[in-house]
C-alpha positions as CSV (number, residue, x, y, z in Angstrom):
1,X,124.0,70.9,101.7
2,X,123.1,68.3,104.0
3,X,121.5,67.9,107.4
4,X,123.2,67.7,110.5
5,X,123.0,65.4,113.4
6,X,123.6,67.6,116.3
7,X,127.2,67.0,115.6
8,X,130.1,69.5,115.7
9,X,130.9,71.2,112.3
10,X,134.4,71.2,111.2
11,X,134.1,73.0,107.8
12,X,134.4,76.7,108.4
13,X,132.6,77.4,105.0
14,X,129.2,76.4,106.3
15,X,126.7,77.3,109.0
16,X,124.7,75.5,111.3
17,X,120.6,76.7,111.6
18,X,118.0,75.3,113.7
19,X,114.7,75.0,112.2
20,X,111.2,74.5,113.7
21,X,108.0,73.9,111.7
22,X,104.5,74.3,112.4
23,X,102.3,70.9,112.2
24,X,100.5,72.4,109.2
25,X,103.9,73.1,107.0
26,X,105.6,69.5,108.5
27,X,102.5,67.6,107.1
28,X,103.2,69.2,103.7
29,X,106.5,67.6,103.9
30,X,108.0,64.2,103.7
31,X,109.2,62.8,106.8
32,X,108.1,65.8,109.2
33,X,108.6,64.7,112.4
34,X,108.4,66.8,115.5
35,X,110.8,69.1,117.1
36,X,113.6,71.4,115.8
37,X,115.7,70.0,112.7
38,X,119.6,71.0,112.3
39,X,120.5,72.0,108.8
40,X,124.1,73.0,107.4
41,X,124.5,75.7,104.9
42,X,127.1,77.6,103.0
43,X,128.2,80.9,104.5
44,X,126.2,83.8,102.9
45,X,123.0,81.5,102.6
46,X,119.8,83.4,102.7
47,X,116.2,81.9,103.9
48,X,115.3,81.1,100.3
49,X,118.5,78.9,100.2
50,X,117.3,77.1,103.4
51,X,113.5,76.5,102.3
52,X,115.1,75.1,99.0
53,X,117.0,73.0,100.8
54,X,114.4,71.6,103.0
55,X,112.1,71.1,100.0
56,X,109.9,74.1,100.4
57,X,109.0,75.4,97.1
58,X,109.5,79.2,95.9
59,X,106.0,80.0,95.5
60,X,104.5,78.3,99.0
61,X,102.9,81.0,101.1
62,X,104.5,80.9,104.8
63,X,105.6,83.2,107.5
64,X,109.2,82.9,108.6
65,X,111.0,84.2,111.8
66,X,114.8,84.3,112.3
67,X,115.8,84.6,116.0
68,X,112.3,86.1,116.6
69,X,112.4,88.5,114.4
70,X,109.7,88.5,111.1
71,X,112.1,87.7,107.9
72,X,111.8,87.8,104.3
73,X,113.4,85.0,102.1
74,X,116.4,87.3,101.3
75,X,116.9,87.5,105.0
76,X,120.7,86.3,105.8
77,X,121.3,83.5,107.9
78,X,124.0,83.3,110.7
79,X,125.5,80.4,112.3
80,X,123.3,79.4,115.1
81,X,120.2,81.1,114.2
82,X,117.0,79.9,114.9
83,X,114.0,79.8,112.4
84,X,110.4,79.5,112.8
85,X,108.2,78.7,109.6
86,X,104.5,78.8,109.9
87,X,102.0,77.8,107.1
88,X,99.1,80.4,106.8
89,X,95.8,79.3,108.9
90,X,92.8,78.7,107.3
91,X,89.4,79.5,108.7
92,X,88.4,82.0,111.0
93,X,85.8,85.1,110.9
94,X,87.5,86.3,107.9
95,X,86.5,83.0,106.1
96,X,83.3,83.1,107.2
97,X,82.8,86.6,105.5
98,X,82.5,88.6,108.6
99,X,84.8,91.9,109.2
100,X,88.0,91.4,111.2
101,X,90.0,94.0,113.0
102,X,92.5,95.3,110.6
């Protein structure tokens, strides 16, 4: 399970996914460069597997989307999937004790 460098895969037992992380999440990880990153995973990998490869602890609170839809850690990934990862935001009306629309 290694990072792809935008090279064509030759191993039919792997898939390639593109990952975009929010700035807050990138800063928590070492080497958090801007822009999408590509990762190679085994066929049948789920979002939890990708998070482990990236180095995101299983207990980390985050929101994920795969190909534009909200995703759970059990979501199966496909070759060419686009994964968006966001850390929760702090602050705002709720943090100040004010009512929010719910």
